[in-house]
N, C-alpha and C positions, 0 to 999 in steps of 0.2 A: 706578474702584475706590473703595470707601468708605474714609474715614480710619480709622486705628487706633483701636480702642474702649477704649484704656487711657491712663492717666496714670502717669508714673514719678515718685515722690517720694523725695527724699534730702536730708537736712539741711533747710535752709530753701527748697530748690529744688523746682520742679515742671516736668517736661519733658512737653509736650503734642505728641506726634508728629503728630496730626491737624492742629493749627494751626501746626506747625513753629515752636514758641515755647518758650523757657525763661523761667520767672519765678522771682523770689526775693521771698518775702513779698508775692506778688501783683504785684510790679513787674517789667516785662519786662527781661530781660537781653539787651542787643544782641549777637547772634551771627550770623555768616555762615551760609549754608546748609551750607557744608562742615563747619563746626564743630558744627552741629546734627547732621549725619550722623555725625560722629565720636563725639559724646556718646551718641547713640542706640545706636550699635553697642556701646559699652562698657556702658551701663546695662541693655541687654537680656540681658547675660550676666555679672552681678556675680560677683566672686570668680574668674572664669575668665580665663586668659591670652588676650589678643587679640594674635596675632603681628603683626609688622610687615607680613608679606606679606598677611595677612587685611585689615589696615587700609588698606594701599595699594590693594588690590583693590576695597575698598568705596568709598574716597574718590576714587580716580583710575582707574576702569576703562578699560582699553585705552589708558592714557597712561603713558609712561615718566617716572618721577620719581625723585629721589634720596631717601635716608633723611632728608636735611635738610628736605625739604618736610613729612614727617610730624612730625619733631621740632619744627618751627616751629608746626605746627597744634596739637600737644599743649601746647606752651608757651603759646600764645594762649588755649587752653581753660582751662588752669590759672589764668591771670590772671583770666579771667572768673569762675571759681569761687572766687577768693581761696585757691587751693590752694598748698601748698609742696612742691616736688619732693623736698626733703630729709626732710620729715616729712609725708607725704601724708595728707590726709583723704579724698580722692576718687580720685585717679589715681596708681597706683604704677608706677614704672618697673621692669621686669624686664630686667636688663642683657643687652644684645645679642639679646634675644628679642622684646620688645614691651611691652605695658602691661596693667594690670589695674585694674578699678574696685573699690575696696575698701570703700566705704561701704555700709551696708544700703540696699536699694532696696525701696520699697513700691509695689506695683502696684495701682491702683484702677480701677474701671470708669468710663469717660468718659461713656457713653451715659446713665447714670442721673442725671448731674449737672444738666443743664439742667432736667429735670423737677422737681427738688427746689428749684431756686432760689427760686421763689415761696413755697414753704412755709417755707423757711429765713428768708425776709425777715419772717415773722410772729413770729419769736422775739423775746425781750425786747430792747428797744433797748440795754440795758446790755451785752449781749453782742455785738450785731451792727451797731450804728450805725457805729462806726469801721471795722469790717471790710468792711461793704457799700460804704462810700465808696471803699475802696481795692481792692475786688475786681476781679479780671480778668473778662473776658466769660464765662469758664467758672468758676462757683462750685463749691464742694465741699460734700459732706454733712458736717454737724457730727458729730463723733465723741463717743460717750458710753460711759461705763463704769458698771456697776451694782455697788455694794459690798454685802457681806452686811448684812442688817438687824440692828439691835441688839436683843437680847432684854431689854426693860426689866422684864419679870416676874421675871427671875432663876430661872425654873423650868426645870430641865434637860429636863423631859418635853416641852417645846415648843421646845427649842433647835434642832431640825431646821428650824424655820420660817425661821431666819436665812438659811440657804442656799436653802430652798424658795421663799421669796418672791422672793429675788434672781434665781433661775433663771427664774421665771415672768415677772417684769418684763423681764428681758433678752430672752426669747423674744417677748413682746408688743411691745416696742419694735422689735425686728428685723422683726416682721410689718408695722409701719407703713411700712417702706421709706423713711422720711424721715430716718434717721440711719445713720451707720456705727457699729454696735454692737460694742464690743470683747467677744470671747468670754470666758466665765467662767474658762477655764483661765488666760488672761493676767491677768485681774483678781486671781484668787487668788494667783498668783505675785507680782504687784506688791504686793499687800496684805502678804504675808510680808516683803518687802523694806522696805516703808514703815513697818513697826512700828505700824500703826494710824493713821498720819497721812494724811488724805484729800488734803492738798496734795502730799505726797511721792508718793502713789499716782498722782495725776493727772499729775504731772510725769514720772514713770516711763513712763506709758502715752502721754504726749503727746496728751491728749484735750482737747476743748473743754468737755465737760459731765460731771458726775459725779452719779449718783443716790445719795443717802444717806438712810437711813430707819431706822425702829424699829418694834417691835410690842410690844403688851402684852396679856396674857391675864388675865381675871378670871372664874373659873368657866368657863362655856361661851361667854363673850363675847371677841371679838378686835377690837382696834383697830390699824390700820396707818397710819402717817404717813410721808410721803416728800417730799423736796425735790429738784428738778433744779437743780443749782448750776453757774453759769458759772465756770469755773476762773480765767479772766483777772481777774474782778472780785471773786469770792467771793460774789456776790449770787445769790439764788434767782430763777430765771426762771420757775419753775412750782412749785406746791405741790399735794399730794394727800393725802386722808385717807379712810379707809374704816372703818366700824364695822359690826359684825354678829356673828352667831353663828359659832363656830369651824367648824361643819359647812359653812358657806358660804365657806370660805377661798378657793376658786377664784374666786368672784364678787368677793370683796374684793380679791384680788390683781390681777385684771383691771381693777378700778376705778381702781387707781393709774395705769395707763397711759392709761386713758380720761380721767382728770382732767388729766394732763399734756397730752394732745393737745388737750383743750378749751381750756386756758389759752393754748396756743400757736397755736390756730386751725387745727389740723390735723384734717381730717375722719376719723373712725374709727367703724366699726361695732363693737359689743361682740363680742369674740372668742367663738367657740363652743368651750367648754372640753371638752365630751365628745367627744373624737376618739380614734381608735385609738392615737395616740401618747401620749395622756394618759388620765385616768381620772376617773370621778365619785366614786371612793371616797377619802375623806380618809385612811383608814388605809393604803390601798395607796400613796397619795402619800407619806405619812410613811415607810413602809418603804423605798420606792424611794430617797427622798432620803437616808436614813440609810445604805442600802447603797452608794450612790454616794460618800458622804463617806468611808466606810471603804475603798473601792476606790481613791479618789484619794489616800489617805494613802501609797500605795506601800509598804505594810508587809504582808509576806506573812502575818503572824500574824492580820491582820484580814480576809483574803480569805474564810475560811469564814463569818465573820459577815456579810460582804457577800452571799455566795451565799444564806445563809439568809433574809436580808431580801428579796432579789429574788424568791426562790421563794415566800415568803409573800405578797408583793405580787401575784404572778401567781395564786396560789390565790384571792385576793380578787377579782381582775379578770383573767380569762384573756385579755382583749383589750388589755392594757396593753403597747403595743409597745415603749416605751423600757425597760420592765423586762426584756424579753427581751434587748435590747441590753446592758443592765447585766450580765445573767447570762452572756451570750456573752463579754464582756470579763473577767469574773471567772474563768470557766473557762479562758480563754486565759492569764491570769496563772498558773494552776496548770500549764498546759502549758509555758509559757515557763520555769518553774522546773525543768523536766526537759529543756529544749532542748539543753543541752550534753552530755547523756548520749548514749551510742552508740545507744540505742533510746529515743527520747522517748515520752511518753505519748500515743500516737496516738488512743486512745479518748477522752481528755479533749478533744483538739482537735476530733474529730468531733462531740462533744457541743456544743462552743462554736459550730461552724459551723451545726449544726441550730437553735440558738436564734437566731442572726443571720438565718437564712432565715425563721424563723417571724415575726420582727419585720417583715421585708419583706413577707411575705404579709399581715400585718395592716395595714401602712401602706406601700405602695410609694413614697410620696413622702417618707419619712423618710430624709434623706441620711445621718444617723449610722449607720443600719443597713447601708447599702450600703458605707460606708467601713469599718466594722468587719468586714463579711464579706470585703472585699478583703484586709485584713491577715491574717485567718485563712487565707484561701485561698493566700496566698503561703507561709505556714508549711507548708501541705499540698502545696505544689508545683504547685497548679492555677493556673498563671500566666495563661492566657488568660481564664478567668473572673474572676480577681482584678483584672486590668487593666480589664475591662468594668465591674466593680462600682465601682472607684475613679473611673472616668470618669463613671459615673452619679452618684456622690456629688457630684463637682465641678459637674456640670450642674445638680443640684438646689439646691446651696448654694455658689455660686462665690466667695463672700467669706470662706470659712472656711479658715484656714491648714492645719488638720488634714487636710482632704480632699486638699489638694495634697501633703502629706507621704505620705498613703496612696497617692496616684497615683505619686509618686516611688518608693515602696517596691515597687510592683507593676510598674514599668516599668524600662527600661534605656537606656543610651546617652543620646542627646540629649533624649529625652522626660523621663528622670529628672532631668537637669540643669535643664531648664526648670521642672519641677514643684517641685523643691527650692528653686530661686531664688524662685519665687512664694511658697512656704511661708515662707521666711526673710524675704521682703519684708513679709509680713503678721505674722510673729512672729519677730523676730530672736533672741530668747532661747531657741533650740532647737538645742543643739549637735549632736544626733544627725543632723540633716540635713546637716551638714558631713561627717560620717563617710560617709554614703551617697553624697554627691557625690564625695568622694575616691575611692570605689570605682571609679567610671567612669574617672576620670583615670588610676588605676593600671592598669586593664585596657587603656587606650590607651597605656600607658607614658609618660605625661606626668607624671613624678614631681614636677617643680617646681610644677606646678599643684596636684597632690594635696597637696603639703607646704603650700602657701600656704593652701589651704582648711582643712586640719587645724589650722594655727596659729590661724586665725580662730576655729574652733570651740573650741579650747582656751582662748582668751581668754574666750569666753562661759562655758565650763564653770567656769573658775576664778572668774569673777565670781559664779557661783551657789553656790560651795562655802560651806558653813556657813549658807546662807540657805534651806535646804529646797526646793531646786529641784523642779519638778513632774515632770520627765521624766528617764529614765535618761541619764547622760552618761559612761558608761564606754567604753573602747576607743580613744579618740582618741590617747592617749599611746602605746599599743601600736602603732597603725597608723603614727603618726609615726616611731616607733622603727624599724619595718621599712623605711619609706620612706628614712630617713636611712642605714640600713645598706646598702640597695641602691645608695646613692650613695657608699658608701665611708667614711661618718662613723661609726666604731665607738663613739667616745666619746659623741657625742650620742645615738646609738641606745641605749646602756646607760643613760644618764640618763633617757631617755624610758620605757624599760621599768621602771626603778625607780620612776618617778612612777606608772605604771599599777598597780603592786602596793601602793602606799601606800593607807591607809584613805581612804574618802570615796566620793561618788557613789552610784549606785543599788545596793542589795544584790542586786537581781534578776540583774544581769549581772556582778557583781563577781567571782565565781568563774571564769566563762568567760574573761574577759579577763585575770585574774591568771594563770591557767594559760598563756594565750598569751604573756604577758609574761615569765614564768619561762622558757618555751621560747626566747623571743627572746634572753634573756641567755645561755642555754646555747649557742646557735649562735654568738653573738659570741665567747664564750670558746673554742669549737672553732676558729674562724678564727684566734684568737690563739695556738693551740697549747696551751691550758690545758685538757686533757681532764678532769683531776680536778675542776677548778672547774666545768666544764660539766656533769659528772655530778651535782654537787651541785645545780645549778640545775634540771636535769630531775627530780631527786628532789623538790625543792620543788613542782614542778608536779604530780607524782604523789601528793603528800600531799593535794592538793586534789581530784584526779580520778585515781584509781588505775588506770582502764582507758582512759586517754586515749591513742589510737594514736600521735599525733605525739610526745608526751612519751616514750612507751616506745621509739619508734624513735630519738629523740634520745639516750636512755640507751644503746641498743645502739651507736650511733655512738661515744659517749664511752668506753664500756667497751672497745670494740675498739681505739680509739686507745691505750688503756693496756695492750693485749695481755691483757685479762681475757676471753678468748674464751668460756670455759665459762659464765661469768655472763651474757655477752652473748647466748649461745644460749638461755638460760632466759628472758631478757627478750624476745627475739625471738618465742618461742612465745606469750607473753602479748600481744605486739603484733599478731601474726597473728589471734589470737582476737578482739581488739578491732576489727580491720578487718572481720572477718566479721560482728561485731555491727552495725557501721555499715551494712553491706550489708543485713542483715536489717531494720534500722530504717529503710530507705528512703533512707539518706544516701549515695547513690551517688557524688556528687562528692567528699565527704570521704574515702570509702573509696578512690577512685581516686588522690587526692593522696597518701594514706598508702602505697599500693602503689608509687607512683612513688618515694617517698622510700626505701622498702625497697630498690628496685632501685639507687638512687644509692649507698646504703650498701654494697651488694655490688659496686659498680663496673660495674653493668649499665646503662650510660647509654642505649644504644639502646632497651632495653626500657622504661626510665623515660620516654623521650620518647614512645614509642608509647602508653603508658598516659595521659600528659598529653593527647595528641591525642584520645584517646577521651573524656576529661573535657570538653574544650572542645567536643567534638561533641555533647554531651548536648543534647537538645531543650529540656529544662526542668531547672532554671530557666535563663534566658538568661545570668545572670551567673556560672554555674558556672566555677570556676577563676580568678576575678578576682585572687587573690593570687599567682598563678604568677610574674608579673614581679618580685615583691619577696621571694619565698621564698628565704631564704639557703641552704637545703639543696640548691637546684637550681643553685647557682652552677657546679658542674662541668659542667653541660649548656650553658652559655651560648654556646659556640662551635660547637655542633652545628647543622647545617643543619636537621635535624628540629625542634629546639627553637625555632629562629628562625621556622620555619613555624607552630609552635604560638602563639608570641607575635603573629605577624601575624594569625592567625585570631581570636585573642582581641580584638585591637584593632579588627578589622573588625566584630566582633559588637557592640562598644561604641559604634558610631557613633550 
């Protein structure tokens, strides 16, 4: 059997399963084989509870041991990691259940490392002399981040080049395969947090090298200068400069990476710029870059401008594959804005899917197009094709966190957990991966695991608040509230729901999760016997979404508790119309859950259970009904044998 082809990195440590070795700052940490096994089991599933039974089965198969043996092993491992059980950095104890690895874990390819060692050694002595002397037999790729280039001209007409040049240099460095290149999403996020400080940005990203540069336009002339800076010393290990006419910007951009490679002694052939994913048209390149900047602002008001620029870029170059990807993502934004309606804009989604498929036709090797198509197909309920597209994206570009997130989004059960763990290892500042991981734990009825994952995501979300986070981070407080409510903690559930409706986060999903949080508060008050207060909460939800079936049914519940039956009947008619709209909009699972809730309100518990059984039996999507274990309205069903069977089927599907 070949050794595992990955390394696990956390804090200053690197765990190499193939060599059965743990190093700290490249110095070997003495550990027994048993402790290496224990550590490997934990880091392979970060944030996930490892039960005592699982750990004993892994460490002492077919041998009867007491809990004391496991406790002693964990204690010894903590000592080796300098970890504190009372305030853990790495290993958290879950009382009476087991342990959880709580530090971010980065997974990197092991097989590529030996090939790169010789090339790395040619880097400047200022960066590598000391490191090489201390290096373990398995070296690692130096990591590099490319910052936006500074516009020395001050001319806003060429301002797009700041991002355009950085994007190209990033892609060219990645093509060399001699660096671990940090993707632009993470760099842009870190730049916001660093307030323009290269040192703070480098520290945030934990990189070895940073590319800083500038450009200046004078008439039709363009000059680009750049430096590859060693973060540890602040010294430049390579310089690059390119002068020429603006129309030759592609050649000039590529010159930067060629100069870097030349100074570092890395062989490289000049990249071929005219490919399906790129363009020979300067104007198309400008329009695409400006469109992408508008889309990445996550401001719905800028999406029409992004669409217009992508379309004009395609008019200029109909074979510009990445422009079709941009257009697909822009139209998906439009669709997502309608996602919480009973009948989303299916026509817009179909248009987005068409553009993603066109990008793949033009360049089958463009991983971004496969990843985008996967995300769109999940929204369309085409799960088999979505999963295939996500796997294809990962196979084409295995080092990019976004492809693993798309894979997690398209998969379910253990595959989703693995994919999101890999995504978070590569990009820890992505809270929505915590949300989707928690979904699996909830379906499995492992609420303590779900809660732990959600709390970790909330820490990341709160760290991003006020810093212009790149991705949506709504929903975590709502889901934590439902999880706590299912465990009987009404006070913390209410607090979490109140946090969800507070301003902040992505406006794209704010309404959807605010409606859900108002509903959550309504059901808490119903449990407390405050029907009038519950009715007010459901009314707040309906102010945001007047045709929301669950909110309407909650209002029916509250009105009937107050013996306002005539009003309740009027609202019930509206609720049934909303459920029919969900069905017509292709949202069968949501419609089924709402019908089950209607049966519960009418005390038809057996009928409610039968409907839930149908929901769980839906072929697609595989996660249909994942909220059933924490739905407060289904509490009257919990002792029914049929409901227990529904929960068992749900958990089985989430393996």
